N, C-alpha and C positions, 0 to 999 in steps of 0.2 A: 504493499499499499504506500510506503514511503517513496519508492521509486516512481510509482504512478503519479503520486502527488507532485513529485519533483518535475515530472513532465508537464503536468498541469500548470505549475508555477512558471515554467519557461514559456508556455503558451500565453499566460497572463502578462508576463513581462513584455512579450512581443506586442500584444494588444495595447498595453499601456504606452509603449514607446511611440507607436504610430498615432495613437489617440492624442498624446501630448504634442507631437509634431504638428498634427492638423489643427489642434487647438491653439498652438503658438501662432499659426498664421492668422487666426481670427483675433487673437489677443493684440497682435500688432496691426492687423488690418483696419481696425476701427480708427487708428490714428495715422498710420503710414500708408494705408491702402493695400491692395492685393495685387499689385502689378507683378510682372515676372521678375523684376529686379528685387522686390521684397521677397518673393518666393525663393529666388536663387540664393539670397543671403541666408534665409532660414534653413533651406535644405543643405547648403554647403557646410554651415556651422554644425548642424545636427550630425552630419556624416563625420565631421572632424571629431566631435565629442564621442560618437560611437566608436570610431577608430581607436581613440585613446582608451575607451572602456574595454575593447577587445584585448588590447595589450595588457592593461592592468588586471583584467579578470583572469587571464591565463596565469600570470605570475602569482596573483593572490591565491588562486586555487591550489597551486603547487605548494605554497607556504602554509596554507590553512585549509586542507581538503576536508572540510566538515560541513554537513548540511546546515548546522546552526549559523555558521558564518554566511552561507548563501542567503538564508532567510533574513538575517540581520541587514545584509546589503539591500535586499528588496525593501525592507522596512524604511531604511534611510532614503532610498530612492523615492518611495511613495510619499514620504513626509516632505522631502525637499520639493517634489513636484507640486504638492498641494500649496506650498508657501509661495511659489513663483507668482501666480496672478495677484495674490494679496500684496506682496511687496512691490510688484510692477504697477499696481493701480495708481498710486500717487505720481509715479514717474510718468505714466501715460497721460494723466490729466494735465500735467505740466507741458508735456509734448503737444497735446491737443491745442492748448492755448498758444504755444509757439507756432504751430502749423497755421493757425488763423492769421498770424502776423508774419509767417514765412521767416522765422528766425532759424536759419539753417544750422548754425552752430549748436543750438540747444537741441534741435531735432536729431542731429547726428549723434550727439552724446546720449540722448534718451534711447535711440535705436540700439546702439551698441550696449548700453547698460542692461536693457531688457534681454538681449540675446545672451549676455554673460550670465544672467540668472539661470539659464538652462544648463550650465556647465555641470553642476553637481548631479542633478537627477538623470541626465542623459548618459553621462559617463558611468554612473552606477548601474543604470539599466543595460548599458553595453557590456558590463561584466557578466551578465546573467548566462548567456549561452556558453561561453568558454568555461565558466565555473560549473555549469550543469554537466557539460561533457566530461570534465575531470571527475565529478562525483559518480557519473554513470558508467564509466569504463571500468570493467572488471578484468579484462584481458586484452592484450594488443591485437589478438586475432580478429576481434569484432570492433576495433576502434573506429574504422571508417563507417561501419553501419550505424554505430551509436551517434557519431558526429552528424551524419546525414539526417538521422531521425530528429535530433535536437534542433538543428537549424530549420528543418522542414516544419516542425511544430511551432517554433518561434515565428517563422514567416507566415504560417497560417493565422496565428494570433495577430500579426501585423496587418494581414489582409482584412480581418474583421475590424480591427481598430481604425482602419482607414475610413470606413463608412459611418461608424457610430457617431463621431462628433458632428459632421455636417448634416446627416440625415435624421438623427434622433436627438442628441443631447443639447447642442447649441440652440436650435429653435425652441427647445423645451425649457431649459434652465439657464441658457446663456453661457458665455465663455468661461467665466469664473466657476460657475456651477459644474461645468463639464470637467475642468481640471480637478475639482474636488471629488467628483464621482470616480474618475480614473484613479486618483490618489487613494480614496477610501477603499475602492475595490482591491487594488494591489496590496494595500496595507492589511486588509482582511485575509487575503491569500497568504501573505507572509506570516501573519500571526498564527494562523491555523497550522502552517508548515512548521513553525517554531514549536508549537505545542506538541506536534507529533514526535519531534526528536528530543525535546527537553521536558515536556509535561506542561500542563496548563498553568501551574503555579509560577513557574519561572517565566513562561511566556507572558503572563499577566503583568510582569514588570514593565513591559513595553506599551502598556495601555495609555501611558502618559502622552504618546504621540497623537492618537486620534483626539484625545481630550484637548491638548494644546492647539491642534489644528482647528478644532471646532471653536475654541475661544478666539483664536486669531480671526477666523472667518466672521464671527459675530461682531468683532471690533472693527475690522477693516472692510468687510463686504457690505458697505453702506452707500447709499446714494447711487446716482447714475454713472454710466461709463464716462460720460463727458458732462461738463457743467457750462456749456456755451450760453452766452447771453441770449435770452429769448427762447430758450429750449422749452418746448411744451410736451415733447414725446420722444422717446428713443426705444429701439428694440433691436434684436438681432434675428435675422431670418436665415434660411438655408444658404443664401447667396450674399447677403450684405449686412453691414451695420447701418441702420436707418435712423435718421434724425429729422425731426420736424421743428422748425423755428417759427416764431411769430414776432415780427418786428414792425412797429408802426402800422399794425392792422393787416399786414401781408404775411402769409404763411409761405415758408420755403422748405423744400425737400432737399436734404443733403445725404449723401451716401459715403460710407467708409471714411476716408481721411477728411472729407468735407470741402475739398478745394473745387467745388463746382455746385451750382444750384440746378437741380434736375427738374423741378417743377415749382411754380409759384401760383398763389391764389389769394384773391380778396373778393368778397361778395359783390362789390359794385365796380370792379375793375377788370379790364380785359387786357390792356397793354402793359407789358413789363419789360424792363431792360433785359435784353437777352435775345436769343435766336428764335424763340417759338413762333412769333407772329410772321417771321420771314418765310416760313413754309407756305403761307397763304399766297405768296406771289407766284409760285411755280406755274400754275395752269395758264397764267396770263402772258407767258412768253409766246403762246399760240396766237396767231392773228385773229382779230375780231372775236375775242372770247368774252363771255359774260359769266357772272357768278352762277347762273342757272345751268351752265354747261358742265359744272363740276358735280358729277352724279354720285360719286363714291370715293372713299379714300382708305388707305391702310397706313398705320403708324407702326414702325418697328422701333421699339424703345418708348413705350407709352408712358412709363413712370407714373406720375399721379395725374396725368391727363390735361396739362395746361394747353397744349396745342389742339387737343380734341375739343376742348371747351371753346377756344377761339374759332376753330373751323365751323362748329355748330352755330355760333353767333353770326358768322359771315355768310355761310352757305345754306343755312337752314338745317333741317333734320335729315341730312344725307347719311346713308349707312357708313359707319366707320368701324373697321376692324383694327383693334389696338393690340399689338403683340408685346407682351412684357414677360420676360423670363421668370421674374420673381413674383410669385402669387401674393406674397405679403405686401408688396408695393401696391397691388391692385386694391387690397383691403384698405390700406392707409389712404389711397387716393379717394376712396368712397367715404371714409370716416373723417378725413381732415381737409380734403380739397374739393368737396362737392362733385366728385366724379360720378355723377348719377344720371347722365344724359341717356334717355331711352334709346337713342340712335347709336350709342357706343357699345360695341361688342368687345369687351376686354377678354383677351385670350392669354392664358398663362403658358406660353410656349416660346421656344427659341424662334426668332423671326424668320430665319432662313427655312427651317423645317416647316413652320406653319404656312409660309407663303407657298412653298413647293407643294403642299398638300391641300391648298385652297383651290376652289373652283371659281372664285370671284375674279373679276377684272375691275380695275380702279382708274379713276381720272388722275389721282395723285397718290403716290407712295412716298411717304417721308421716312427717313432713317435718322433717328436721333439716339443712336446707340453707341456713337463714338465719343470717347472722352479720354484724351491722352493722360496717362499711359495705357488706358484700357481701350484698345482698338480690337474688336473681335475680327481676326483676320478672315474668317469665313464669310464676313459681310463686306469684303473689299475686292473680290475677285471677278474676273470676266464671267465665270460660270454663275456666280450669284446675281450679277447685274443682268445676265441673260435671262435668268429665272424671273427677276423682277420685270424685265421688259415684256416677257410673255404674259404677265398679269396686268399690263396697262392697256387702256383703250387706245384707239388709233391716234388720239390727241393727248395721250397721257404724258405725265411728267414724273420723274424721280427727283427728289430733293434730299440732300444730305447735309447735316450739320457737322462741320469738320473743325476740330481744334487745331491751332497753330501756335508757333512762337513768334515773337515780334519780328525777327529777321530770318525766320526759317519757314519756308513755304513748301518744303519737299513733300510733305504728306498730301497737300492739295495738288501739287504737280503730278504725283503718282496716281491719285484717284481720278484726276481729269484724263490722264492718258488711258487708264483702264476703262473708264466710261465711254471714251471715244471709240473703243472697239465695238461698242454695242449700240450707242445712240447717235442720232443724226447731228445733234447740237449739244454743246455743254457750255454753261455760263457760270461765272463766279462773282460773288459779292462779299465784301467784308462787313460783318456786323459792327457798327460803330461802338467804341469804348469797350470792346471785348477782344479776346483772342479767338474768336470764332469766325468762320466763313460759311456761307451757304453755297453749295454746288448744285446747279440745276441741270438735269439731263432730259432732253425732250425727244419723243419718238419722231416727230416731224422736224424738218429744218426750221429753226427759229432764230431770232436775234433780239438784242436789247431795243432795237427800233420798234419791233412788234410790241414789246412791253410798254414802251413810251406811248405808242399810239393807243393802246388799250387804256392806259392811265388817263390820257387826255380826254378820251371819250367818256370813261366812267366818272371822271371828276365832274363832268357837266350833268350827270344824271343824279337827281336828288335822292334816289333810293339806295345808292351805293353805300355800303357800310363804311364808316370812317376808319375802322381798323384795317380794312383791305386797302384803302387809299394810302394810309400811313405806311403800311408794309411795302407797297409798290414804290412809294416815294423814297423810302430809305434804300431800297434795292437799287433804284435808278441813280441815287446820289452817291452810292458806294460801290458801283460796278468796278470790276477789275478785268484786265485783259485775260483772255483764256490762255493759260500757259501751254507750253509744248515741251516735248522731250522727256517726260517722266517715264518711269518704269511701268510696264504693264504687269499687273498681278494676276496670277492664276491659282487654281486649287493646287497645282503641282508645285508652284513656287511663289510664295507671297511673304517675303521677308519684312513684314510690316513692323516686327519688333525692332529690327535694326534702325529703321527710320524713326520710330517713336522714341525709343530709348535714347538715341543720340540727340534728338530734339529736346527732350526733357533735360538731359545732362547739360547741354549747351545753355539752356535757359537758367538752370540752377547755378552753374559755374560762372555764367556771365554776370551774375549779381543783380539782375533785373527782377526784383521780387514783388512786382505788382501782382495782385491776386488774379489768377486765371478765372475767367467766367465760364 
């Protein structure tokens, strides 16, 4: 029974290791985001810590080849893992305030400090497999078989631990609660193992660990993850850290690190500083176009529905299919942003998959799912744009909100080159006072002259909605020449990460710390 339980303990350590690694990404993601740079930093350091654990575990097992030593290591690993989010909490709150002001020095220090907190628990967890192999080998003839079995069982635990945080625990109890669940589970496993080899009386001496951890949780696990001015709601979903702010009567939706507003809402207001209203311009690149000609639309990146609300006000109750990957955002849109329009069909699916399986065609497809450094590459390729083109009417338009840096337009150049492989005309405008541009791609050949003619005609018509006129005027006043020479992206080759990461790094290292919109 002791050997079997040792195997179970190895399984549990593998489960906890990956559970803690995935939870670490969410712990940092609320402040630093979940870009591939953040992920790479977490994975790289976790691997370094595990490497150190493998070396230490092998030497430790040779010097003290006893089951009680193994279970004590697991106890300390579980205890230190449970402390990590509690100690990190005040550091991350300071970092969140620094991120709002883009104080890069404080951010870098906080990021490194939090990652250093994982040194002890991950190294100790890394010792588990080599230590268990040393305890399980009874003769050299079966050493390979034993080693393979131990690592296979540990990996199986890691496999299960990969899914539990994102699919079950974080949406249920949050990131700190997830850490404490994994910590408590592994601590229980270690205490039972210790009781098997030493007896319950001696194992009970270690009960101070869960007691201290519970007290620390009671003292430090208080308040929200962030304490931003105007915050009225925050939560963690399967995909995001979500924050709702209310400032001067306007509600804003922020995700993860918060360096971008994804939706805005006020009961008596439709126009907001940002790119949402600029999507309305798209159909009017077509000659002699009227609002009644816009019969339907799709939104990829619905968020909390700002652009859907504006489109309904301008075009009437046209059918709108809104694709949003995170179902929790749809709920928050309804609860906090009045996203209750009966003509809006909110769909909790990936936009590309949903569009590919839709039988609808649209006058306008808007893509508002790009946000440096979060550019979903599968929404940037010739194949995706061809799928979108197939779901547009003969006078349809695709409009994309694209982030950029002040002096770096490579992302726009690349997307324009890719769109030109599929669409007859492509146009660009810069949203004033932001680092956003709108890229319009039309099925028919069009020009800014067509947009100007539509604006002049609609301006003279008394029933034209003022929000539409404002959108068209801003687009005309901020038009940009259509670039040439960008790389064409395909499903086979779309190095969007290279472009975005270098763009973000140049922005940060350049010292221009205006807030990205």
